[in-house]
C-alpha positions as CSV (number, residue, x, y, z in Angstrom):
1,X,124.5,121.3,60.8
2,X,120.9,121.5,61.8
3,X,117.8,120.5,60.0
4,X,114.9,123.0,59.8
5,X,111.3,122.6,58.8
6,X,111.9,123.6,55.2
7,X,114.6,121.0,54.9
8,X,112.3,118.3,56.3
9,X,109.7,119.2,53.7
10,X,112.3,119.1,51.0
11,X,113.7,115.7,52.1
12,X,110.2,114.3,52.3
13,X,109.5,115.6,48.8
14,X,112.7,114.1,47.4
15,X,112.2,110.8,49.1
16,X,108.5,110.7,48.1
17,X,107.4,110.5,51.7
18,X,104.2,112.1,53.0
19,X,105.0,113.9,56.3
20,X,101.8,115.3,57.8
21,X,102.1,119.0,59.0
22,X,101.6,117.9,62.7
23,X,104.6,115.5,62.3
24,X,107.1,117.9,60.8
25,X,108.4,119.1,64.2
26,X,108.9,115.5,65.4
27,X,110.6,114.6,62.2
28,X,112.9,117.6,62.4
29,X,113.9,116.6,66.0
30,X,114.6,113.0,64.8
31,X,116.7,114.2,61.9
32,X,118.7,116.4,64.2
33,X,119.3,113.6,66.7
34,X,120.6,111.4,63.8
35,X,123.0,114.2,62.7
36,X,124.2,114.6,66.4
37,X,124.9,110.9,66.5
38,X,126.8,111.0,63.3
39,X,128.9,113.9,64.7
40,X,129.7,111.8,67.7
41,X,130.8,109.0,65.4
42,X,133.1,111.3,63.5
43,X,134.9,112.2,66.8
44,X,136.1,108.6,67.2
45,X,139.8,108.1,66.3
46,X,139.9,105.3,63.8
47,X,143.5,105.6,62.7
48,X,145.2,102.2,62.3
49,X,142.0,100.2,62.5
50,X,141.1,98.1,59.5
51,X,137.6,98.2,58.2
52,X,135.5,95.2,58.8
53,X,134.8,92.8,55.9
54,X,132.4,90.9,58.0
55,X,131.1,91.0,61.5
56,X,131.7,87.3,61.8
57,X,135.3,86.5,62.8
58,X,135.0,82.8,61.8
59,X,134.9,81.8,58.2
60,X,131.8,80.0,57.0
61,X,132.6,76.4,56.5
62,X,131.2,75.0,53.3
63,X,129.9,71.5,53.0
64,X,131.7,69.3,50.6
65,X,129.8,68.7,47.3
66,X,128.7,65.1,46.9
67,X,127.7,63.8,43.6
68,X,124.5,61.8,43.6
69,X,122.9,59.7,41.0
70,X,120.1,62.3,40.4
71,X,117.3,61.5,38.2
72,X,114.7,61.5,41.0
73,X,112.1,63.4,38.9
74,X,109.3,60.8,39.7
75,X,109.8,61.2,43.4
76,X,110.0,65.0,43.2
77,X,106.9,65.2,40.9
78,X,105.0,63.0,43.4
79,X,104.8,66.0,45.7
80,X,103.5,68.3,42.9
81,X,99.8,69.2,42.8
82,X,99.9,68.9,39.0
83,X,102.4,67.5,36.7
84,X,102.6,66.7,33.0
85,X,105.3,65.2,30.8
86,X,107.7,65.1,33.6
87,X,107.3,68.8,34.5
88,X,105.4,70.9,37.1
89,X,102.2,72.4,35.8
90,X,100.8,75.7,37.0
91,X,97.6,77.6,36.2
92,X,97.8,80.0,33.3
93,X,98.3,83.6,34.5
94,X,98.5,85.4,31.2
95,X,95.8,85.5,28.6
């Protein structure tokens, strides 16, 4: 399957991309290279190969949850530029 100039224009229109007239030939060549690469991938025999769930072979180790006393609002709010009634305050953005 080969991409022609009209197909490039149609793809650009459908994807809401502006492709300048002087770039259409370069875009056509790129699309055709991508399609050739996909055809090469289709030639690979993948029978008996399980699909990857993750590229990492190791499982991610999770840290153990540790219960703390909490209730550190005064220390947290000490870093806030503005605070009132135990909450962060921010400038009003909607009138």
